[in-house]
N, C-alpha and C positions, 0 to 999 in steps of 0.2 A: 618961667611960666610955660605950661604945656600948650602946644599948638592945636590940641584936640578941641572939639566943640565944647562950649560951656556946659557945665553939668546942671545948672539951674540951682534951685534953692531947697529942694525937698530931700526925700530919702536917699536919692542917688548921691547927693553931696555928702550927706552924713556917712554913707557906706564907703565912699571914696576916701574921705578924710580918716575914718577909723582904720581902713585897710592900709593907708599910707602911714599912719601912726605905728602900726605893728611892724610894717616894713622898715621904717626908720629906726625903731628900737632894735630890730633884728640885726640891722647892718651897723648901727653906730652906738647902741647902748643908751642907757639912761643919762649918763653924764654929758654926752655930746648931743643929746636930743634937742632939736629946736622946732618951734612952730613954723618958722619960715621954711625949713626943709620939708615939713609935712605938707604945707600949702603947695609948695612947688611940685611935690610928688603927686598930689591929688588934683593938680591943675586948677587950683582956686587961689584967690587972694587971701593973705593972712587975716584980713578983717573978716572974711567969711568964717574962718575958723573961730576967731574970738567972739563972733556973734553967738556962737553955739556953746562955746566952752570958755570959762572965765580965765583960765591959765593952762599952762602945759600939763600940770599934774591932774587937773580935771579931765583934760583930753586923754591923757594916758590911762587914768582910772576907767574911763568909759570904754576905751578901746580894749583894755584887758578884760573887762567884764563881758563885753560883746564877744570877744574871741573865745573865752571859756564857755559862755552860754551856747554859742553856735557849734562848738566842736566837741563838747562833752554833754550830749543829750542825756536826760534822765529817763531810763527805760521803765517800762511797765509790761513785762511779759506774762505776769501771772505766777511767776516762780521766783522766789528770792534768790535762789542760786543763779538762775539765768540773769536776773537783774544785776546782781553784784558782779558777775562775770562780764556782762555787757558794759557796765559802768567802768570797771577796771580796764577793759580793753579800749574803751573810748579815751580814757585818761592816757594810756600808753601811746595811742596814735597821736593825741594832741601833744604830749611831751616831746615826741619825735618830730613834730612839724616845725616849720620856721616860726609860726606864731607862738607855739608852746615854748620853744627855746627862747624867744624874745621875752615872753612874760617871765619866765624863770630867771633870765638874766637881770631883769629889772628888780625882781624880788631879792636877788642875791647881791645887788649893787653895794649895799652898805657892808656886807661881809668882806668884800674885796677892797674896802677902804674908799669907795667912791661915794659921791653924794647919794643919800638914801631917798627913795621915793616916800611920799607921805603914806600914812596908814591907810588912806582910802584905797590904795592899790591892793592891800591885803584883804579889803572888804570883798573883792571879787572871789577870792578863795572861800571866805566864810559864807558868802552868798551861795556858792555852788554846793557846799556841804549842806546848808539849810534846805536848798531845793532838792537834795537827794534824800532827805529824811523820810519822805513818803514811801520810798522803796522799803524801808524797815518797818514803818508803821503798818503798811499794807500786809507785810509778811506776818506781823504779830496778829493782826485781825484775822488772817487766814489760818492761824495756828501753826505756822511754820517755824516761829521763834518763840521763846519764852515771853510771857506777858510783860515782864519788867525790863525787857531789853532796852538799853539806852541807845537810841538811834545815832546820836552824835558820835558816841564812842565806837560804835560799829563802823560807821563810815570813815572815821579817822584811821581805824585799824586797817580798813581796806586799802586806803590810799598811801599809808605810811611806807610800806615796803617798796612801792613804786617810786615815790619821791626819794627815798633813801638811796636806791640804786642810781637813779638819774642824777641826783644832786651831790650826794656824799661820796659814794664809791666810784662814780663815773662809769658805771656799767651800762651796757645797752639794755633796753627794756623791750619786751615783745609780748606776744599772746601768752607764752608760758609764764612770764612774770605776772601778768594780769590774772591768769587762772590760778596760780599759786596764792596770790594775795586774796582772791575771792574765797578759795578753799580754807585758808587760815582764818579769815574773818568769820566764815560760816561755822567752822569748828568751834571757835571761841564763843560765838553767839549761842550755839546750841548747847554748849557746856554751861551756859548761864554766867559767863564772865563779864557781861555787860549789864548785869542787873543792879 
């Protein structure tokens, strides 16, 4: 147990526990993850954790969603090109961060033959795609993209090359990767491929 002053019961406790969860996942992975270790990292008793989250998977799902939400903001610059580029660049920064690497390691746990997280962890990614859809619908309303553009397919096309490099080929990703992904997605959208 930490010797620091008690955190209390409010948002500070929640933030500390979620940060400790990401740190624990980052260092030890999904298979070795324990609520006891998270509580110790956060400086709280494990019952404090269980009062807010029913089990470790609920805690992990909440931490992953929080990490993705905080580190991949949804832009609204007034230009679809700028929005897609900003979204892709945020994704690149997040993937390269400790929390991004932790989240991706959890998502890939079952591929490596380790215990797989529940589908609720995948919900964090689906939710981020859903929240990014207004980037496309605003662009359609402004006349920047064809009226029948499928926002889900455009956003998936934007993020796919970034995830492919980071997860499949193991290549580093940077602003050039993000800008290229945005350009490909824009070219395909303007060509009507997402109708």
